[in-house]
N, C-alpha and C positions, 0 to 999 in steps of 0.2 A: 506403589508409585514411588519413583526415585526422587531424590532431593532436587534434581534439576527440573524434573517435570512439575514438581510442586512449586518451585520458585517461578517457573514460567507461567504456571496457572495463576499464582498469586499476583504476579506482575500484570497479567492480562485483566484479572479481576479489578485491580486498583486503577488501571488505565481506563477501563470501562466506567468505573465509578466516577473518576474525575471528569471524564467526558460527558457523562449523563447527568450528574448531580449538580443542579443549579445552585444548591445551597453552598457548596464548596466555593463556587465562583463568587457568590455574595460575600463570603468570609474574606476572600482575597481582595475584592474590590473595596470593601468597607475599611480594611486595614491598610491598604497601600497608601503611602504618602504621596506618591507621584504617579503619573500616567505610565503604565507598563502593562503589557499583555499578561493577563492572569496565567496564560499557558506556560510562561517561563517559570513562574513560581510553582505551578503544579508539576512541571517536569522535574524541577529540583527536589520537590517533596517526594515524588515517585521514585527518584533514584535513591533517596535515603531509605524509603520503605523497602526497596528491593534488597538492600543489604541487611535487613532485619533477620535475625536468626530464627525467630518464631512467627507465628501467625499474627497479623496486625489487625487490631480492632478498628471500628469506625472512629471511636474517640481518639485513638492514637493517630489515625490518618488526619483528622481535623487538627489535632495538636501539632502534627508535623507541618501542616499547611500554615498554621498561625505562626509557628516558630520561624519558618523560612521567610514569611512575609515581614515579620518584625525585624529579622536579620537584614533583609534587603533594605528596609527603612533606615536602619542604623548605618548601613554602608553608604547610603545616598544622602545622609543627613546634611552634608555640606554642599549639596548640589545647588546649581543656580536657582533663584526664586521661581522662574517660570516652570520648573519641574514640579513645584509644589501644588499646582492646580491640576486636579485630576480631570480626566475626560468624563463626560456624563455617564453615569452608571445606568445600565439598562436592567431594571429589576422587574421581576414578575411576582413580587411579594407585596401585599398591601402594607402601607406604612413605611416601607423601606426607602421610598423615594424621598421622604422628609429627612431621614437619617443621612441619606447620601448627600444632601445639600449642606450638612454641617461642615464647618471648617475643620481642617486636619486634626488638631489635637482633640477637639470635642468628639469627632466622629468615632475614632477607635475607642475612646474611653466609654462613650455611650454604648457602642456596639458590644464591647467586652463585658461591661457591667450590667447594662439594661437588657440586652438580648441573650448573650451567652451566660450570664449570671456568674462571671468571674468575681472573685473577691477583690476588695480594694488592694490588698497586698499583691495578689497575682497580676492584676492590671498594672500596678505600679512597677513591678519587676519587669514585665514584658515591655512597657513603654518607657522605662527609665524615668519615672516620675515619683514624687513622694505622695503620701496620703492626702495632704492638704491640696496639692495640685489635682489629684484624681477627683476629690470631692468638688472642688471648684469647677473643673471642666464638666463634670457630670451635671452639676446644677445648672451651668450655663446652657448645656445641650438640652436639658429638660425644658428650660424656659424658652429657648429658641424654637424647639419643636412645638411646644404649646402655642406660641405666638404664630408660627407658620400655619399650624393646623386651623387656628381660628380665622386667619385671613384667607386661607385657601378654600374653606367650605362655606363662605358667606354667600 
């Protein structure tokens, strides 16, 4: 198999993966600061994966998606306030709808720390926050989710 055939095969594999894997869309939707089609983020991640000289693993693909999403958030950090309210997230995973209702800074902190098990340091580096801010936002998110789940299931 030639390098071109391998590259085309790998590109098709990741395109199918991104199209079929709802978990990747959840990652993008949880981490996006503003309403934006996840497909735009996925296309940008795919183009980065295409240029990879070696075979890309699932973890590397998810990492690329996270990096592109965080990069997009940094680029749009000074956008108008209405851009900070995301559209409703359509999730097929139980419990994720509560996380989706969290305000912007709490949502990515809780998602990265509580769901993806990123360290405090990794989360802080990705979101440009210090350890104290990460701990506070995570604590607020846990309290908010606990309160929401108690009022939701009465």
